[in-house]
C-alpha positions in Angstrom: 83.0 33.0 115.2 83.4 34.3 119.0 80.7 35.0 121.2 80.6 39.0 120.6 80.1 38.3 116.9 77.4 35.5 117.4 75.1 37.9 119.8 75.6 40.5 117.6 74.4 38.2 114.6 71.4 37.7 117.1 70.9 40.9 117.7 70.3 41.9 113.7 68.3 38.2 113.0 66.0 39.7 115.9 65.8 43.0 114.1 64.9 41.2 111.0 62.7 38.4 112.1 60.6 41.1 114.1 60.0 42.7 110.9 59.2 39.5 108.6 56.9 38.4 111.9 54.9 41.6 111.6 53.4 40.1 108.3 52.4 36.9 110.8 51.3 38.8 113.3 48.9 41.0 110.9 47.7 37.7 110.1 47.0 36.5 113.2 45.0 39.4 114.3 42.6 39.6 111.4 42.0 35.8 112.2 41.4 36.2 115.7 41.0 39.5 116.6 43.1 38.7 120.0 45.8 41.0 121.0 46.9 38.8 123.8 47.8 36.1 120.9 49.6 38.6 119.0 52.0 40.1 121.6 52.3 36.8 123.1 53.4 35.5 119.2 55.6 38.5 119.0 57.5 38.1 122.4 57.6 34.0 121.5 59.1 35.1 117.8 62.0 37.5 119.3 63.2 35.5 121.8 63.7 32.8 119.2 67.1 33.6 117.9 68.5 33.7 121.3 67.3 30.0 122.6 68.9 29.1 119.2 72.1 30.7 119.8 72.1 29.1 123.9 71.2 25.9 121.9 74.6 26.0 119.9 76.7 27.3 122.6 75.8 24.3 124.6 75.6 26.0 127.7 73.3 25.7 131.2 70.5 28.6 130.1 70.0 29.7 134.4 73.8 30.1 134.4 74.3 31.9 131.0 71.8 34.3 132.2 72.5 34.5 136.2 69.4 33.0 137.4 69.7 32.6 140.7 67.8 32.8 144.0 67.0 36.2 146.3 66.6 36.6 149.5 63.1 37.6 150.6 64.7 40.7 152.1 66.6 41.6 149.1 63.3 41.2 147.1 61.3 43.4 148.7 64.0 46.4 148.4 64.1 45.0 144.8 60.3 46.0 144.6 60.8 49.3 146.8 63.7 50.0 144.2 61.2 49.5 141.3 59.1 52.4 142.5 61.6 55.0 143.6 63.7 55.0 140.0 59.6 55.6 138.6 60.5 59.2 138.8 63.5 59.6 137.0 62.0 57.3 133.9 58.8 59.5 134.5 61.1 62.9 134.2 63.2 61.5 131.0 59.4 60.5 129.5 58.0 64.0 130.1 61.1 65.6 128.5 60.9 63.3 125.3 57.4 63.9 125.0 58.0 68.0 124.9 59.6 67.0 121.3 58.2 63.7 120.4 54.9 61.8 120.0 54.0 59.0 122.9 51.1 56.7 121.7 52.0 53.8 124.3 49.1 54.6 126.7 46.7 54.7 124.1 48.1 51.2 122.7 47.8 50.4 126.5 44.4 51.6 127.4 43.2 49.6 124.3 45.0 46.3 125.2 43.5 46.8 129.0 39.7 48.0 127.5 39.7 44.7 125.2 41.3 42.0 127.1 40.4 42.7 130.8 43.0 43.6 133.9 44.7 39.8 134.0 45.6 39.2 130.8 47.0 42.6 130.3 49.0 41.9 133.2 50.2 38.7 131.8 50.8 40.5 128.3 52.3 43.9 129.4 54.0 42.7 132.3 54.7 38.7 133.0 55.7 37.9 129.5 58.2 40.8 129.0 59.9 40.8 132.0 60.8 37.0 131.6 61.6 37.2 127.7 62.8 40.5 127.3 64.9 40.3 130.5 66.6 36.8 129.6 67.6 38.5 126.0 68.9 42.0 126.9 70.1 41.4 130.1 70.9 37.5 130.3 72.2 36.9 126.7 73.4 40.8 125.6 74.6 42.1 128.5 76.0 39.0 129.9 78.3 38.5 127.2 79.2 41.9 126.5 80.3 42.5 130.0 83.0 39.6 129.6 84.9 42.2 127.6 84.3 45.5 129.4 81.4 46.1 132.2 80.7 49.7 131.9 80.8 49.6 127.9 78.3 46.4 128.2 76.4 48.6 130.3 75.5 51.1 127.8 75.4 48.9 124.6 72.9 46.3 125.9 71.0 49.7 127.2 71.2 51.1 124.2 70.0 48.3 122.2 67.2 48.0 124.4 66.1 51.3 124.1 66.5 51.4 120.6 64.4 48.1 119.6 61.2 49.9 120.8 61.1 51.6 117.7 60.6 55.3 118.6 62.4 58.2 120.1 60.2 58.4 123.3 60.4 55.2 124.4 64.0 54.7 123.8 64.8 57.7 126.2 63.7 55.8 129.3 64.4 52.4 127.9 67.6 53.5 127.5 68.0 54.4 131.1 66.1 51.6 132.4 68.4 49.2 130.6 71.8 50.8 132.0 70.0 50.8 135.9 69.0 46.7 135.2 72.4 45.8 134.3 73.7 47.7 137.5 70.9 45.9 139.3 72.4 42.3 138.2 75.9 43.4 139.1 74.3 44.2 142.7 72.9 40.8 143.0 74.0 38.8 140.4 71.0 37.7 139.6 68.7 38.6 136.5 65.7 37.4 138.9 66.4 41.3 140.1 65.7 42.9 137.1 62.4 40.6 136.0 61.4 41.9 139.3 61.7 45.4 138.7 60.5 45.0 135.3 57.4 43.6 136.4 56.5 46.0 138.8 57.2 48.9 136.5 55.0 47.6 133.5 52.3 45.5 136.0 51.5 49.4 137.7 51.0 50.8 133.9 48.6 48.3 134.1 46.8 48.9 136.9 47.1 52.7 136.6 44.8 52.0 133.1 42.5 49.9 134.5 42.1 51.5 137.9 42.1 55.7 136.7 38.8 55.4 134.4 36.6 53.8 136.7 37.9 56.0 139.5 37.4 59.3 137.5 34.1 58.2 136.3 33.2 57.5 140.3 34.2 61.1 141.5 32.4 62.7 138.5 29.4 60.6 139.9 29.7 61.9 143.6 31.2 65.7 142.2 29.2 66.1 138.9 30.6 66.5 135.8 30.7 70.4 135.8 33.5 69.8 138.6 35.0 67.0 137.8 35.0 65.8 134.2 36.2 62.0 133.8 36.4 62.3 129.7 38.3 65.5 129.6 40.8 64.1 132.7 41.1 60.6 130.7 41.8 62.2 127.6 44.4 64.8 129.2 46.6 61.6 130.6 46.2 59.8 127.6 47.3 62.6 125.8 50.7 61.5 123.7 52.8 65.1 123.6 52.8 67.7 126.1 53.1 70.6 123.0 51.6 73.1 125.9 54.8 72.9 128.4 58.1 73.9 128.6 61.1 72.1 129.4 61.8 74.5 132.5 58.2 73.4 133.3 58.7 69.7 132.8 61.7 69.8 135.0 60.2 72.0 137.9 57.4 69.4 137.9 59.0 66.4 137.6 62.7 67.3 138.5 62.6 67.3 142.4 60.7 64.0 142.9 63.0 62.4 140.8 66.0 63.9 142.4 64.4 62.6 145.7 63.7 59.5 144.4 67.2 58.7 142.6 68.9 59.9 146.0 66.7 56.9 148.0 67.1 54.7 145.4 70.9 54.7 145.3 70.5 54.2 148.9 68.3 51.0 148.5 70.7 49.8 145.8 73.5 49.9 147.9 72.1 48.0 150.9 70.6 45.4 147.9 74.6 45.2 146.9 76.0 44.9 150.5 73.3 42.3 151.2 74.4 40.1 148.4 77.8 40.6 149.4 78.8 42.5 146.4 78.6 46.0 146.8 82.7 46.1 146.3 82.5 44.4 143.3 80.1 46.9 142.0 82.4 49.9 143.3 85.2 48.2 141.6 83.6 48.0 138.1 83.8 51.7 137.9 87.9 51.9 138.6 90.1 52.7 135.7 92.1 49.4 136.4 89.3 47.0 136.2 88.4 47.9 132.5 88.0 44.3 131.7 86.2 43.3 135.0 83.2 40.7 134.5 80.2 39.9 136.7 82.1 37.5 138.7 85.2 37.6 141.0 87.8 35.8 142.4 88.2 38.0 145.7 84.7 37.4 146.5 82.0 34.8 147.7 78.9 34.4 145.9 76.4 34.5 148.3 73.5 31.6 148.1 70.3 31.5 150.6 68.5 28.6 152.0 65.0 27.8 152.0 65.0 28.9 155.8 66.9 32.1 154.7 70.1 31.4 156.0 73.4 33.1 154.2 75.5 30.3 152.3 78.9 31.7 150.9 80.7 29.7 147.9 83.6 30.2 146.1 82.5 32.5 143.1 84.4 31.3 139.5 86.4 33.3 137.7 85.8 34.0 134.2 88.7 35.8 132.3 88.0 39.2 130.7 87.8 38.6 127.1 89.4 42.1 126.6 90.7 41.4 122.6 87.4 41.3 121.8 85.3 44.2 120.0 81.9 44.9 120.9 81.3 46.7 117.7 80.6 44.6 114.4 79.1 44.8 111.0 76.3 42.7 112.1 75.7 44.9 114.7 75.9 48.0 113.3 73.6 46.7 110.3 70.6 45.7 113.2 71.5 49.2 114.8 70.6 51.3 111.2 67.7 49.2 110.6 66.0 50.0 113.7 67.1 53.7 113.7 65.8 54.0 110.1 62.4 52.4 111.5 62.6 54.8 114.5 63.1 58.1 111.8 60.3 56.9 109.8 57.7 56.4 112.7 58.5 59.7 113.8 58.2 61.3 110.4 55.6 59.6 108.8 53.1 58.0 111.2 49.8 59.8 112.1 47.3 59.3 114.8 45.3 56.4 114.1 41.5 55.9 115.1 40.9 53.0 117.9 38.5 51.5 114.8 41.8 50.7 112.6 44.1 49.2 115.3 44.0 46.4 112.6 46.6 48.6 110.1 49.6 47.2 109.0 51.6 49.6 110.3 49.9 49.7 114.0 50.6 45.9 113.5 54.4 46.7 112.7 54.3 48.6 115.7 53.0 46.4 117.9 54.8 43.5 116.7 57.9 44.8 116.6 58.2 46.9 119.8 55.8 44.8 122.3 53.6 48.0 123.2 
């Protein structure tokens, strides 16, 4: 079995294991009542198939997922990039909320309220940025890119989106997955996407922790007749923008998203140039380079010493596996299962009261989609 078939089988097993694991997580939650253990266990179980894959393939994990050090200046630029791509993701999120429910805010609010800021930061930002990136960019994308980088970006982004299990999160997670794959090619390091992932998720935790207290403080200062904290928090947690139009959403979010995206491209280009990989990134989009991988025989790997000095080393060339096909039976089966779960959620999910969060379906959602 070639690696593409193996990786696609890993995806199918991950989906199936997630469903089975939801039952285990329900038991854990009822026994402990601890969301931290529930989400931590879900992340661990989800990464098991990929870890088994790496063991069977007998590869160096750091090399397989392209874990390499980054220069300090690039780390700073990557953090800036995380916030510059956020307005675009907010636009996509807002458009999707015109048509489908978004209950992520309610769930995150519940997590922050019941576990505190630091545990929430670990649950929502730190653990996912390491494990999810290792699986979806480190394993799936890196293997797909050996066949075709562009198709690998799209497919790995699609899988990253669809595993979230709802149309709302699928929309922006799909786009985010493609951006993350581009960032890996720009830096040749998965550490870059881990940083972006952490700051995007971490900022959401900060917002959920700070805003209610800020609103309550402003209500105390200005009075509830002028500043109603409860109403503002309720509107912030609203799961659907049913009173807005597409034109209004684009008008509200579009200009900011456009300006931020232009700045994001400039920062991205600077990161790629600092890494000595801008030419490589441009070559990805040339027709004659259909099978180009993340490693180029014409370039040097850029490594950085502790002092920040650049050390150039010959990069190794991996022959593109252009004969392999990305789509296999196991991949289609895994996608179909996710689609069925996604459609069923959109059709049959009802708003669950906060006091009923141990509901079986809610636990399935929390386990499978980690949100």
